[in-house]
Every structure is written in structure tokens, then in C-alpha cells.
PQR file with spaces between the fields and no chain letter, atoms N, CA, C, O and H, PARSE charges and radii, in Angstrom:
ATOM       1  N    MET     1       0.848   -1.159    0.000 -0.4000 1.5000
ATOM       2  CA   MET     1       0.000    0.000    0.000 -0.0000 2.0000
ATOM       3  C    MET     1       0.903    1.233    0.000  0.5500 1.7000
ATOM       4  O    MET     1       1.800    1.362    0.833 -0.5500 1.4000
ATOM       5  N    GLU     2       0.656    2.111   -0.922 -0.4000 1.5000
ATOM       6  CA   GLU     2       1.501    3.291   -1.027 -0.0000 2.0000
ATOM       7  C    GLU     2       0.914    4.502   -0.313  0.5500 1.7000
ATOM       8  O    GLU     2       1.641    5.237    0.354 -0.5500 1.4000
ATOM       9  H    GLU     2      -0.073    2.006   -1.599  0.4000 1.0000
ATOM      10  N    ASN     3      -0.362    4.712   -0.441 -0.4000 1.5000
ATOM      11  CA   ASN     3      -1.010    5.872    0.171 -0.0000 2.0000
ATOM      12  C    ASN     3      -2.098    5.417    1.131  0.5500 1.7000
ATOM      13  O    ASN     3      -2.896    4.532    0.825 -0.5500 1.4000
ATOM      14  H    ASN     3      -0.953    4.115   -0.983  0.4000 1.0000
ATOM      15  N    ILE     4      -2.108    6.039    2.288 -0.4000 1.5000
ATOM      16  CA   ILE     4      -3.144    5.753    3.270 -0.0000 2.0000
ATOM      17  C    ILE     4      -3.462    7.044    4.005  0.5500 1.7000
ATOM      18  O    ILE     4      -2.571    7.845    4.290 -0.5500 1.4000
ATOM      19  H    ILE     4      -1.460    6.758    2.537  0.4000 1.0000
ATOM      20  N    ASP     5      -4.713    7.236    4.305 -0.4000 1.5000
ATOM      21  CA   ASP     5      -5.140    8.426    5.030 -0.0000 2.0000
ATOM      22  C    ASP     5      -4.495    8.413    6.419  0.5500 1.7000
ATOM      23  O    ASP     5      -4.629    7.416    7.129 -0.5500 1.4000
ATOM      24  H    ASP     5      -5.437    6.585    4.074  0.4000 1.0000
ATOM      25  N    PRO     6      -3.810    9.466    6.832 -0.5600 1.5000
ATOM      26  CA   PRO     6      -3.147    9.501    8.139  0.2800 2.0000
ATOM      27  C    PRO     6      -4.117    9.282    9.307  0.5500 1.7000
ATOM      28  O    PRO     6      -3.704    8.812   10.367 -0.5500 1.4000
ATOM      29  N    LYS     7      -5.387    9.613    9.127 -0.4000 1.5000
ATOM      30  CA   LYS     7      -6.357    9.419   10.206 -0.0000 2.0000
ATOM      31  C    LYS     7      -6.616    7.947   10.504  0.5500 1.7000
ATOM      32  O    LYS     7      -7.039    7.610   11.609 -0.5500 1.4000
ATOM      33  H    LYS     7      -5.722    9.995    8.266  0.4000 1.0000
ATOM      34  N    ILE     8      -6.370    7.067    9.540 -0.4000 1.5000
ATOM      35  CA   ILE     8      -6.552    5.631    9.751 -0.0000 2.0000
ATOM      36  C    ILE     8      -5.594    5.143   10.840  0.5500 1.7000
ATOM      37  O    ILE     8      -5.952    4.271   11.632 -0.5500 1.4000
ATOM      38  H    ILE     8      -6.026    7.341    8.641  0.4000 1.0000
ATOM      39  N    ASN     9      -4.401    5.691   10.884 -0.4000 1.5000
ATOM      40  CA   ASN     9      -3.402    5.259   11.864 -0.0000 2.0000
ATOM      41  C    ASN     9      -3.790    5.619   13.296  0.5500 1.7000
ATOM      42  O    ASN     9      -3.131    5.183   14.240 -0.5500 1.4000
ATOM      43  H    ASN     9      -4.111    6.400   10.241  0.4000 1.0000
ATOM      44  N    LEU    10      -4.829    6.394   13.468 -0.4000 1.5000
ATOM      45  CA   LEU    10      -5.292    6.726   14.820 -0.0000 2.0000
ATOM      46  C    LEU    10      -6.053    5.576   15.472  0.5500 1.7000
ATOM      47  O    LEU    10      -6.205    5.551   16.693 -0.5500 1.4000
ATOM      48  H    LEU    10      -5.365    6.749   12.701  0.4000 1.0000
ATOM      49  N    VAL    11      -6.532    4.627   14.674 -0.4000 1.5000
ATOM      50  CA   VAL    11      -7.233    3.459   15.212 -0.0000 2.0000
ATOM      51  C    VAL    11      -6.206    2.581   15.921  0.5500 1.7000
ATOM      52  O    VAL    11      -5.183    2.235   15.328 -0.5500 1.4000
ATOM      53  H    VAL    11      -6.409    4.647   13.682  0.4000 1.0000
ATOM      54  N    PRO    12      -6.460    2.211   17.191 -0.5600 1.5000
ATOM      55  CA   PRO    12      -5.490    1.410   17.942  0.2800 2.0000
ATOM      56  C    PRO    12      -5.156    0.085   17.250  0.5500 1.7000
ATOM      57  O    PRO    12      -6.053   -0.650   16.837 -0.5500 1.4000
ATOM      58  N    GLY    13      -3.887   -0.204   17.129 -0.4000 1.5000
ATOM      59  CA   GLY    13      -3.419   -1.464   16.567 -0.0000 2.0000
ATOM      60  C    GLY    13      -3.206   -1.470   15.065  0.5500 1.7000
ATOM      61  O    GLY    13      -2.657   -2.441   14.544 -0.5500 1.4000
ATOM      62  H    GLY    13      -3.159    0.393   17.464  0.4000 1.0000
ATOM      63  N    ILE    14      -3.612   -0.435   14.346 -0.4000 1.5000
ATOM      64  CA   ILE    14      -3.478   -0.415   12.883 -0.0000 2.0000
ATOM      65  C    ILE    14      -2.016   -0.422   12.458  0.5500 1.7000
ATOM      66  O    ILE    14      -1.639   -1.177   11.562 -0.5500 1.4000
ATOM      67  H    ILE    14      -4.058    0.354   14.770  0.4000 1.0000
ATOM      68  N    ARG    15      -1.206    0.389   13.073 -0.4000 1.5000
ATOM      69  CA   ARG    15       0.218    0.446   12.681 -0.0000 2.0000
ATOM      70  C    ARG    15       0.901   -0.906   12.902  0.5500 1.7000
ATOM      71  O    ARG    15       1.650   -1.368   12.042 -0.5500 1.4000
ATOM      72  H    ARG    15      -1.512    1.003   13.801  0.4000 1.0000
ATOM      73  N    ALA    16       0.650   -1.530   14.031 -0.4000 1.5000
ATOM      74  CA   ALA    16       1.271   -2.832   14.327 -0.0000 2.0000
ATOM      75  C    ALA    16       0.782   -3.900   13.342  0.5500 1.7000
ATOM      76  O    ALA    16       1.575   -4.710   12.862 -0.5500 1.4000
ATOM      77  H    ALA    16       0.041   -1.155   14.730  0.4000 1.0000
ATOM      78  N    TYR    17      -0.519   -3.903   13.041 -0.4000 1.5000
ATOM      79  CA   TYR    17      -1.064   -4.883   12.100 -0.0000 2.0000
ATOM      80  C    TYR    17      -0.449   -4.693   10.711  0.5500 1.7000
ATOM      81  O    TYR    17      -0.044   -5.666   10.075 -0.5500 1.4000
ATOM      82  H    TYR    17      -1.164   -3.246   13.431  0.4000 1.0000
ATOM      83  N    ARG    18      -0.379   -3.451   10.241 -0.4000 1.5000
ATOM      84  CA   ARG    18       0.185   -3.182    8.923 -0.0000 2.0000
ATOM      85  C    ARG    18       1.668   -3.534    8.866  0.5500 1.7000
ATOM      86  O    ARG    18       2.149   -4.006    7.836 -0.5500 1.4000
ATOM      87  H    ARG    18      -0.708   -2.661   10.758  0.4000 1.0000
ATOM      88  N    ALA    19       2.395   -3.313    9.955 -0.4000 1.5000
ATOM      89  CA   ALA    19       3.826   -3.627    9.988 -0.0000 2.0000
ATOM      90  C    ALA    19       4.067   -5.135    9.919  0.5500 1.7000
ATOM      91  O    ALA    19       5.041   -5.578    9.309 -0.5500 1.4000
ATOM      92  H    ALA    19       2.004   -2.930   10.792  0.4000 1.0000
ATOM      93  N    SER    20       3.192   -5.923   10.537 -0.4000 1.5000
ATOM      94  CA   SER    20       3.381   -7.379   10.553 -0.0000 2.0000
ATOM      95  C    SER    20       2.735   -8.080    9.360  0.5500 1.7000
ATOM      96  O    SER    20       2.942   -9.280    9.179 -0.5500 1.4000
ATOM      97  H    SER    20       2.401   -5.564   11.032  0.4000 1.0000
ATOM      98  N    HIS    21       1.964   -7.374    8.544 -0.4000 1.5000
ATOM      99  CA   HIS    21       1.295   -7.968    7.386 -0.0000 2.0000
ATOM     100  C    HIS    21       1.597   -7.157    6.121  0.5500 1.7000
ATOM     101  O    HIS    21       0.683   -6.661    5.461 -0.5500 1.4000
ATOM     102  H    HIS    21       1.795   -6.399    8.691  0.4000 1.0000
ATOM     103  N    GLU    22       2.874   -7.028    5.796 -0.4000 1.5000
ATOM     104  CA   GLU    22       3.265   -6.246    4.627 -0.0000 2.0000
ATOM     105  C    GLU    22       3.160   -7.021    3.316  0.5500 1.7000
ATOM     106  O    GLU    22       3.013   -6.418    2.253 -0.5500 1.4000
ATOM     107  H    GLU    22       3.616   -7.430    6.332  0.4000 1.0000
ATOM     108  N    GLU    23       3.235   -8.347    3.379 -0.4000 1.5000
ATOM     109  CA   GLU    23       3.209   -9.159    2.167 -0.0000 2.0000
ATOM     110  C    GLU    23       1.781   -9.313    1.650  0.5500 1.7000
ATOM     111  O    GLU    23       0.832   -9.250    2.431 -0.5500 1.4000
ATOM     112  H    GLU    23       3.355   -8.837    4.243  0.4000 1.0000
ATOM     113  N    PRO    24       1.620   -9.515    0.339 -0.5600 1.5000
ATOM     114  CA   PRO    24       0.275   -9.725   -0.208  0.2800 2.0000
ATOM     115  C    PRO    24      -0.359  -10.990    0.370  0.5500 1.7000
ATOM     116  O    PRO    24       0.337  -11.956    0.682 -0.5500 1.4000
ATOM     117  N    THR    25      -1.652  -10.976    0.506 -0.4000 1.5000
ATOM     118  CA   THR    25      -2.394  -12.114    1.029 -0.0000 2.0000
ATOM     119  C    THR    25      -3.432  -12.547    0.004  0.5500 1.7000
ATOM     120  O    THR    25      -4.046  -11.713   -0.661 -0.5500 1.4000
ATOM     121  H    THR    25      -2.218  -10.191    0.253  0.4000 1.0000
ATOM     122  N    TYR    26      -3.621  -13.848   -0.118 -0.4000 1.5000
ATOM     123  CA   TYR    26      -4.573  -14.382   -1.069 -0.0000 2.0000
ATOM     124  C    TYR    26      -5.600  -15.240   -0.336  0.5500 1.7000
ATOM     125  O    TYR    26      -5.259  -15.990    0.578 -0.5500 1.4000
ATOM     126  H    TYR    26      -3.122  -14.525    0.423  0.4000 1.0000
ATOM     127  N    ALA    27      -6.844  -15.121   -0.743 -0.4000 1.5000
ATOM     128  CA   ALA    27      -7.905  -15.972   -0.216 -0.0000 2.0000
ATOM     129  C    ALA    27      -8.264  -16.979   -1.308  0.5500 1.7000
ATOM     130  O    ALA    27      -8.513  -16.599   -2.452 -0.5500 1.4000
ATOM     131  H    ALA    27      -7.121  -14.511   -1.485  0.4000 1.0000
ATOM     132  N    VAL    28      -8.290  -18.254   -0.952 -0.4000 1.5000
ATOM     133  CA   VAL    28      -8.599  -19.313   -1.902 -0.0000 2.0000
ATOM     134  C    VAL    28      -9.989  -19.849   -1.591  0.5500 1.7000
ATOM     135  O    VAL    28     -10.247  -20.323   -0.485 -0.5500 1.4000
ATOM     136  H    VAL    28      -8.088  -18.563   -0.023  0.4000 1.0000
ATOM     137  N    ASP    29     -10.886  -19.772   -2.579 -0.4000 1.5000
ATOM     138  CA   ASP    29     -12.241  -20.275   -2.451 -0.0000 2.0000
ATOM     139  C    ASP    29     -12.451  -21.377   -3.494  0.5500 1.7000
ATOM     140  O    ASP    29     -11.771  -21.402   -4.520 -0.5500 1.4000
ATOM     141  H    ASP    29     -10.676  -19.388   -3.477  0.4000 1.0000
ATOM     142  N    ALA    30     -13.394  -22.287   -3.228 -0.4000 1.5000
ATOM     143  CA   ALA    30     -13.703  -23.354   -4.180 -0.0000 2.0000
ATOM     144  C    ALA    30     -15.188  -23.681   -4.110  0.5500 1.7000
ATOM     145  O    ALA    30     -15.831  -23.546   -3.070 -0.5500 1.4000
ATOM     146  H    ALA    30     -13.946  -22.267   -2.394  0.4000 1.0000
ATOM     147  N    ARG    31     -15.706  -24.111   -5.248 -0.4000 1.5000
ATOM     148  CA   ARG    31     -17.117  -24.503   -5.323 -0.0000 2.0000
ATOM     149  C    ARG    31     -17.209  -25.706   -6.250  0.5500 1.7000
ATOM     150  O    ARG    31     -16.710  -25.677   -7.375 -0.5500 1.4000
ATOM     151  H    ARG    31     -15.183  -24.220   -6.093  0.4000 1.0000
ATOM     152  N    VAL    32     -17.857  -26.772   -5.762 -0.4000 1.5000
ATOM     153  CA   VAL    32     -18.063  -27.978   -6.556 -0.0000 2.0000
ATOM     154  C    VAL    32     -19.543  -28.309   -6.483  0.5500 1.7000
ATOM     155  O    VAL    32     -20.138  -28.296   -5.406 -0.5500 1.4000
ATOM     156  H    VAL    32     -18.262  -26.795   -4.849  0.4000 1.0000
ATOM     157  N    GLY    33     -20.136  -28.607   -7.638 -0.4000 1.5000
ATOM     158  CA   GLY    33     -21.558  -28.920   -7.661 -0.0000 2.0000
ATOM     159  C    GLY    33     -21.857  -30.134   -8.514  0.5500 1.7000
ATOM     160  O    GLY    33     -21.091  -30.493   -9.409 -0.5500 1.4000
ATOM     161  H    GLY    33     -19.653  -28.617   -8.513  0.4000 1.0000
ATOM     162  N    TYR    34     -22.993  -30.764   -8.219 -0.4000 1.5000
ATOM     163  CA   TYR    34     -23.424  -31.920   -8.988 -0.0000 2.0000
ATOM     164  C    TYR    34     -24.928  -31.822   -9.196  0.5500 1.7000
ATOM     165  O    TYR    34     -25.679  -31.598   -8.247 -0.5500 1.4000
ATOM     166  H    TYR    34     -23.616  -30.472   -7.493  0.4000 1.0000
ATOM     167  N    ASP    35     -25.365  -31.991  -10.447 -0.4000 1.5000
ATOM     168  CA   ASP    35     -26.788  -31.992  -10.770 -0.0000 2.0000
ATOM     169  C    ASP    35     -27.292  -33.430  -10.757  0.5500 1.7000
ATOM     170  O    ASP    35     -26.856  -34.256  -11.558 -0.5500 1.4000
ATOM     171  H    ASP    35     -24.754  -32.172  -11.217  0.4000 1.0000
ATOM     172  N    PHE    36     -28.220  -33.724   -9.834 -0.4000 1.5000
ATOM     173  CA   PHE    36     -28.817  -35.055   -9.780 -0.0000 2.0000
ATOM     174  C    PHE    36     -29.887  -35.206  -10.861  0.5500 1.7000
ATOM     175  O    PHE    36     -30.060  -36.283  -11.431 -0.5500 1.4000
ATOM     176  H    PHE    36     -28.574  -33.052   -9.183  0.4000 1.0000
ATOM     177  N    SER    37     -30.588  -34.134  -11.130 -0.4000 1.5000
ATOM     178  CA   SER    37     -31.609  -34.109  -12.175 -0.0000 2.0000
ATOM     179  C    SER    37     -31.756  -32.660  -12.637  0.5500 1.7000
ATOM     180  O    SER    37     -30.978  -31.794  -12.236 -0.5500 1.4000
ATOM     181  H    SER    37     -30.447  -33.258  -10.667  0.4000 1.0000
ATOM     182  N    GLU    38     -32.755  -32.400  -13.481 -0.4000 1.5000
ATOM     183  CA   GLU    38     -32.968  -31.030  -13.939 -0.0000 2.0000
ATOM     184  C    GLU    38     -33.399  -30.108  -12.806  0.5500 1.7000
ATOM     185  O    GLU    38     -33.212  -28.894  -12.886 -0.5500 1.4000
ATOM     186  H    GLU    38     -33.386  -33.103  -13.807  0.4000 1.0000
ATOM     187  N    LYS    39     -33.980  -30.683  -11.741 -0.4000 1.5000
ATOM     188  CA   LYS    39     -34.510  -29.864  -10.649 -0.0000 2.0000
ATOM     189  C    LYS    39     -33.700  -29.925   -9.355  0.5500 1.7000
ATOM     190  O    LYS    39     -33.889  -29.086   -8.474 -0.5500 1.4000
ATOM     191  H    LYS    39     -34.132  -31.670  -11.675  0.4000 1.0000
ATOM     192  N    THR    40     -32.815  -30.888   -9.227 -0.4000 1.5000
ATOM     193  CA   THR    40     -32.090  -31.081   -7.964 -0.0000 2.0000
ATOM     194  C    THR    40     -30.588  -30.929   -8.173  0.5500 1.7000
ATOM     195  O    THR    40     -30.008  -31.504   -9.094 -0.5500 1.4000
ATOM     196  H    THR    40     -32.661  -31.569   -9.943  0.4000 1.0000
ATOM     197  N    LYS    41     -29.975  -30.141   -7.296 -0.4000 1.5000
ATOM     198  CA   LYS    41     -28.536  -29.883   -7.390 -0.0000 2.0000
ATOM     199  C    LYS    41     -27.961  -29.791   -5.977  0.5500 1.7000
ATOM     200  O    LYS    41     -28.596  -29.237   -5.079 -0.5500 1.4000
ATOM     201  H    LYS    41     -30.446  -29.674   -6.548  0.4000 1.0000
ATOM     202  N    VAL    42     -26.773  -30.327   -5.784 -0.4000 1.5000
ATOM     203  CA   VAL    42     -26.070  -30.190   -4.510 -0.0000 2.0000
ATOM     204  C    VAL    42     -24.718  -29.534   -4.779  0.5500 1.7000
ATOM     205  O    VAL    42     -24.054  -29.836   -5.771 -0.5500 1.4000
ATOM     206  H    VAL    42     -26.257  -30.778   -6.512  0.4000 1.0000
ATOM     207  N    SER    43     -24.322  -28.632   -3.884 -0.4000 1.5000
ATOM     208  CA   SER    43     -23.052  -27.919   -4.035 -0.0000 2.0000
ATOM     209  C    SER    43     -22.284  -27.948   -2.726  0.5500 1.7000
ATOM     210  O    SER    43     -22.874  -27.908   -1.646 -0.5500 1.4000
ATOM     211  H    SER    43     -24.861  -28.386   -3.078  0.4000 1.0000
ATOM     212  N    PHE    44     -20.971  -28.017   -2.829 -0.4000 1.5000
ATOM     213  CA   PHE    44     -20.073  -27.892   -1.681 -0.0000 2.0000
ATOM     214  C    PHE    44     -19.249  -26.635   -1.920  0.5500 1.7000
ATOM     215  O    PHE    44     -18.578  -26.508   -2.944 -0.5500 1.4000
ATOM     216  H    PHE    44     -20.492  -28.049   -3.706  0.4000 1.0000
ATOM     217  N    ILE    45     -19.304  -25.702   -0.962 -0.4000 1.5000
ATOM     218  CA   ILE    45     -18.643  -24.409   -1.099 -0.0000 2.0000
ATOM     219  C    ILE    45     -17.645  -24.248    0.049  0.5500 1.7000
ATOM     220  O    ILE    45     -18.002  -24.417    1.215 -0.5500 1.4000
ATOM     221  H    ILE    45     -19.849  -25.806   -0.130  0.4000 1.0000
ATOM     222  N    ALA    46     -16.409  -23.925   -0.281 -0.4000 1.5000
ATOM     223  CA   ALA    46     -15.376  -23.683    0.731 -0.0000 2.0000
ATOM     224  C    ALA    46     -14.808  -22.291    0.507  0.5500 1.7000
ATOM     225  O    ALA    46     -14.385  -21.950   -0.597 -0.5500 1.4000
ATOM     226  H    ALA    46     -16.119  -23.788   -1.228  0.4000 1.0000
ATOM     227  N    LYS    47     -14.804  -21.496    1.561 -0.4000 1.5000
ATOM     228  CA   LYS    47     -14.264  -20.138    1.475 -0.0000 2.0000
ATOM     229  C    LYS    47     -13.054  -20.018    2.390  0.5500 1.7000
ATOM     230  O    LYS    47     -13.040  -20.575    3.488 -0.5500 1.4000
ATOM     231  H    LYS    47     -15.147  -21.773    2.458  0.4000 1.0000
ATOM     232  N    ASN    48     -12.043  -19.292    1.936 -0.4000 1.5000
ATOM     233  CA   ASN    48     -10.792  -19.074    2.673 -0.0000 2.0000
ATOM     234  C    ASN    48     -10.185  -20.415    3.102  0.5500 1.7000
ATOM     235  O    ASN    48      -9.924  -20.638    4.285 -0.5500 1.4000
ATOM     236  H    ASN    48     -12.055  -18.840    1.044  0.4000 1.0000
ATOM     237  N    ILE    49      -9.970  -21.288    2.144 -0.4000 1.5000
ATOM     238  CA   ILE    49      -9.473  -22.645    2.406 -0.0000 2.0000
ATOM     239  C    ILE    49      -8.169  -22.636    3.191  0.5500 1.7000
ATOM     240  O    ILE    49      -7.964  -23.485    4.059 -0.5500 1.4000
ATOM     241  H    ILE    49     -10.182  -21.107    1.183  0.4000 1.0000
ATOM     242  N    THR    50      -7.292  -21.694    2.900 -0.4000 1.5000
ATOM     243  CA   THR    50      -5.999  -21.639    3.587 -0.0000 2.0000
ATOM     244  C    THR    50      -6.096  -21.007    4.966  0.5500 1.7000
ATOM     245  O    THR    50      -5.105  -20.967    5.696 -0.5500 1.4000
ATOM     246  H    THR    50      -7.458  -21.005    2.195  0.4000 1.0000
ATOM     247  N    ASN    51      -7.269  -20.513    5.335 -0.4000 1.5000
ATOM     248  CA   ASN    51      -7.546  -19.914    6.646 -0.0000 2.0000
ATOM     249  C    ASN    51      -6.606  -18.744    6.965  0.5500 1.7000
ATOM     250  O    ASN    51      -6.155  -18.581    8.099 -0.5500 1.4000
ATOM     251  H    ASN    51      -8.074  -20.545    4.742  0.4000 1.0000
ATOM     252  N    ASN    52      -6.325  -17.937    5.939 -0.4000 1.5000
ATOM     253  CA   ASN    52      -5.477  -16.754    6.123 -0.0000 2.0000
ATOM     254  C    ASN    52      -6.219  -15.656    6.865  0.5500 1.7000
ATOM     255  O    ASN    52      -7.420  -15.460    6.677 -0.5500 1.4000
ATOM     256  H    ASN    52      -6.691  -18.069    5.018  0.4000 1.0000
ATOM     257  N    GLN    53      -5.495  -14.952    7.700 -0.4000 1.5000
ATOM     258  CA   GLN    53      -6.043  -13.771    8.361 -0.0000 2.0000
ATOM     259  C    GLN    53      -5.716  -12.585    7.467  0.5500 1.7000
ATOM     260  O    GLN    53      -4.547  -12.268    7.248 -0.5500 1.4000
ATOM     261  H    GLN    53      -4.520  -15.111    7.853  0.4000 1.0000
ATOM     262  N    TYR    54      -6.761  -11.924    6.948 -0.4000 1.5000
ATOM     263  CA   TYR    54      -6.535  -10.784    6.066 -0.0000 2.0000
ATOM     264  C    TYR    54      -7.612   -9.743    6.279  0.5500 1.7000
ATOM     265  O    TYR    54      -8.657  -10.005    6.875 -0.5500 1.4000
ATOM     266  H    TYR    54      -7.711  -12.181    7.126  0.4000 1.0000
ATOM     267  N    SER    55      -7.329   -8.558    5.775 -0.4000 1.5000
ATOM     268  CA   SER    55      -8.226   -7.429    5.959 -0.0000 2.0000
ATOM     269  C    SER    55      -8.334   -6.664    4.651  0.5500 1.7000
ATOM     270  O    SER    55      -7.323   -6.234    4.096 -0.5500 1.4000
ATOM     271  H    SER    55      -6.480   -8.345    5.291  0.4000 1.0000
ATOM     272  N    VAL    56      -9.557   -6.490    4.153 -0.4000 1.5000
ATOM     273  CA   VAL    56      -9.769   -5.726    2.930 -0.0000 2.0000
ATOM     274  C    VAL    56      -9.755   -4.233    3.235  0.5500 1.7000
ATOM     275  O    VAL    56      -9.303   -3.425    2.424 -0.5500 1.4000
ATOM     276  H    VAL    56     -10.378   -6.839    4.604  0.4000 1.0000
ATOM     277  N    ARG    57     -10.248   -3.885    4.397 -0.4000 1.5000
ATOM     278  CA   ARG    57     -10.216   -2.489    4.836 -0.0000 2.0000
ATOM     279  C    ARG    57      -9.696   -2.445    6.265  0.5500 1.7000
ATOM     280  O    ARG    57      -9.833   -3.431    6.990 -0.5500 1.4000
ATOM     281  H    ARG    57     -10.615   -4.541    5.056  0.4000 1.0000
ATOM     282  N    PRO    58      -9.115   -1.359    6.685 -0.5600 1.5000
ATOM     283  CA   PRO    58      -8.504   -1.270    8.017  0.2800 2.0000
ATOM     284  C    PRO    58      -9.487   -1.565    9.151  0.5500 1.7000
ATOM     285  O    PRO    58     -10.642   -1.141    9.126 -0.5500 1.4000
ATOM     286  N    ALA    59      -8.994   -2.302   10.139 -0.4000 1.5000
ATOM     287  CA   ALA    59      -9.720   -2.624   11.374 -0.0000 2.0000
ATOM     288  C    ALA    59     -10.918   -3.535   11.149  0.5500 1.7000
ATOM     289  O    ALA    59     -11.810   -3.580   11.996 -0.5500 1.4000
ATOM     290  H    ALA    59      -8.056   -2.647   10.159  0.4000 1.0000
ATOM     291  N    TYR    60     -10.968   -4.272   10.024 -0.4000 1.5000
ATOM     292  CA   TYR    60     -12.068   -5.184    9.767 -0.0000 2.0000
ATOM     293  C    TYR    60     -11.512   -6.480    9.195  0.5500 1.7000
ATOM     294  O    TYR    60     -11.228   -6.553    7.999 -0.5500 1.4000
ATOM     295  H    TYR    60     -10.243   -4.235    9.336  0.4000 1.0000
ATOM     296  N    LEU    61     -11.351   -7.511   10.036 -0.4000 1.5000
ATOM     297  CA   LEU    61     -10.826   -8.790    9.571 -0.0000 2.0000
ATOM     298  C    LEU    61     -11.904   -9.555    8.824  0.5500 1.7000
ATOM     299  O    LEU    61     -13.075   -9.520    9.202 -0.5500 1.4000
ATOM     300  H    LEU    61     -11.582   -7.452   11.007  0.4000 1.0000
ATOM     301  N    GLU    62     -11.510  -10.240    7.773 -0.4000 1.5000
ATOM     302  CA   GLU    62     -12.446  -11.047    6.996 -0.0000 2.0000
ATOM     303  C    GLU    62     -12.698  -12.382    7.695  0.5500 1.7000
ATOM     304  O    GLU    62     -11.983  -12.751    8.627 -0.5500 1.4000
ATOM     305  H    GLU    62     -10.559  -10.268    7.467  0.4000 1.0000
ATOM     306  N    ALA    63     -13.707  -13.088    7.240 -0.4000 1.5000
ATOM     307  CA   ALA    63     -14.146  -14.327    7.885 -0.0000 2.0000
ATOM     308  C    ALA    63     -13.091  -15.429    7.796  0.5500 1.7000
ATOM     309  O    ALA    63     -12.334  -15.488    6.827 -0.5500 1.4000
ATOM     310  H    ALA    63     -14.287  -12.789    6.483  0.4000 1.0000
ATOM     311  N    PRO    64     -13.039  -16.305    8.807 -0.5600 1.5000
ATOM     312  CA   PRO    64     -12.134  -17.448    8.751  0.2800 2.0000
ATOM     313  C    PRO    64     -12.682  -18.517    7.800  0.5500 1.7000
ATOM     314  O    PRO    64     -13.697  -18.306    7.137 -0.5500 1.4000
ATOM     315  N    ARG    65     -12.009  -19.653    7.741 -0.4000 1.5000
ATOM     316  CA   ARG    65     -12.407  -20.760    6.867 -0.0000 2.0000
ATOM     317  C    ARG    65     -13.876  -21.115    7.105  0.5500 1.7000
ATOM     318  O    ARG    65     -14.353  -21.122    8.239 -0.5500 1.4000
ATOM     319  H    ARG    65     -11.184  -19.825    8.279  0.4000 1.0000
ATOM     320  N    ASN    66     -14.583  -21.411    6.005 -0.4000 1.5000
ATOM     321  CA   ASN    66     -16.006  -21.694    6.096 -0.0000 2.0000
ATOM     322  C    ASN    66     -16.374  -22.755    5.060  0.5500 1.7000
ATOM     323  O    ASN    66     -15.982  -22.653    3.897 -0.5500 1.4000
ATOM     324  H    ASN    66     -14.195  -21.406    5.083  0.4000 1.0000
ATOM     325  N    TYR    67     -17.137  -23.785    5.486 -0.4000 1.5000
ATOM     326  CA   TYR    67     -17.628  -24.818    4.583 -0.0000 2.0000
ATOM     327  C    TYR    67     -19.149  -24.762    4.555  0.5500 1.7000
ATOM     328  O    TYR    67     -19.791  -24.580    5.589 -0.5500 1.4000
ATOM     329  H    TYR    67     -17.456  -23.868    6.430  0.4000 1.0000
ATOM     330  N    THR    68     -19.717  -24.918    3.374 -0.4000 1.5000
ATOM     331  CA   THR    68     -21.171  -24.901    3.215 -0.0000 2.0000
ATOM     332  C    THR    68     -21.576  -26.028    2.254  0.5500 1.7000
ATOM     333  O    THR    68     -20.954  -26.230    1.211 -0.5500 1.4000
ATOM     334  H    THR    68     -19.195  -25.066    2.533  0.4000 1.0000
ATOM     335  N    VAL    69     -22.625  -26.748    2.632 -0.4000 1.5000
ATOM     336  CA   VAL    69     -23.245  -27.721    1.734 -0.0000 2.0000
ATOM     337  C    VAL    69     -24.620  -27.160    1.384  0.5500 1.7000
ATOM     338  O    VAL    69     -25.411  -26.834    2.269 -0.5500 1.4000
ATOM     339  H    VAL    69     -23.130  -26.584    3.480  0.4000 1.0000
ATOM     340  N    GLN    70     -24.894  -27.051    0.094 -0.4000 1.5000
ATOM     341  CA   GLN    70     -26.131  -26.428   -0.364 -0.0000 2.0000
ATOM     342  C    GLN    70     -26.909  -27.402   -1.230  0.5500 1.7000
ATOM     343  O    GLN    70     -26.369  -27.989   -2.167 -0.5500 1.4000
ATOM     344  H    GLN    70     -24.251  -27.316   -0.624  0.4000 1.0000
ATOM     345  N    LEU    71     -28.182  -27.565   -0.905 -0.4000 1.5000
ATOM     346  CA   LEU    71     -29.072  -28.402   -1.698 -0.0000 2.0000
ATOM     347  C    LEU    71     -30.107  -27.503   -2.342  0.5500 1.7000
ATOM     348  O    LEU    71     -30.802  -26.763   -1.645 -0.5500 1.4000
ATOM     349  H    LEU    71     -28.621  -27.088   -0.144  0.4000 1.0000
ATOM     350  N    SER    72     -30.223  -27.554   -3.653 -0.4000 1.5000
ATOM     351  CA   SER    72     -31.178  -26.722   -4.388 -0.0000 2.0000
ATOM     352  C    SER    72     -32.197  -27.610   -5.073  0.5500 1.7000
ATOM     353  O    SER    72     -31.847  -28.605   -5.706 -0.5500 1.4000
ATOM     354  H    SER    72     -29.659  -28.156   -4.219  0.4000 1.0000
ATOM     355  N    TYR    73     -33.456  -27.240   -4.939 -0.4000 1.5000
ATOM     356  CA   TYR    73     -34.528  -27.957   -5.605 -0.0000 2.0000
ATOM     357  C    TYR    73     -35.458  -26.943   -6.237  0.5500 1.7000
ATOM     358  O    TYR    73     -35.888  -25.997   -5.578 -0.5500 1.4000
ATOM     359  H    TYR    73     -33.740  -26.431   -4.424  0.4000 1.0000
ATOM     360  N    GLU    74     -35.770  -27.130   -7.499 -0.4000 1.5000
ATOM     361  CA   GLU    74     -36.639  -26.203   -8.221 -0.0000 2.0000
ATOM     362  C    GLU    74     -38.041  -26.779   -8.293  0.5500 1.7000
ATOM     363  O    GLU    74     -38.225  -27.907   -8.750 -0.5500 1.4000
ATOM     364  H    GLU    74     -35.420  -27.898   -8.035  0.4000 1.0000
ATOM     365  N    PHE    75     -39.025  -26.023   -7.849 -0.4000 1.5000
ATOM     366  CA   PHE    75     -40.421  -26.482   -7.876 -0.0000 2.0000
ATOM     367  C    PHE    75     -41.044  -26.222   -9.217  0.5500 1.7000
ATOM     368  O    PHE    75     -42.214  -26.541   -9.427 -0.5500 1.4000
ATOM     369  H    PHE    75     -38.875  -25.107   -7.478  0.4000 1.0000
């Protein structure tokens, strides 16, 4: 990050967090689905597979690893 509003650094812990997380961070997500028929589908969704701690905006950490199984049925 090259430019940041100086007022952001007033939030407690921002400077320390930015100093310890200077390298780029990547979130890996995956989605696998299977259609049983034209009306029925099941999906497995994994978010943040590597369970990285990252922040898109200052002082707001993103969600940890999350798994979801989704069943869809069309009436």
C-alpha cells in the first residue's frame, strides 16, 4: 500500500497490524456442484481454504475458513 489516510493510523493497533502484514495475502475459495436431475442440485462451497487472516479495509478482519453444503430444488 503506497497511500493511506493519516487518520486511519489513529485506530489502535493499525500500525502494528500493517507492519506485521506487509506481504500480499490471497484468499482461496472453491465450489463444486453436482446436478442429480434437472430440478435437484447439490453444491459444496469452501471459502478461505488456507484460513489466512486478512483485511480488505482497516480494522475489519475477513471471515475465517467456512464450509457450506447447499441443496437446491426447483419447484
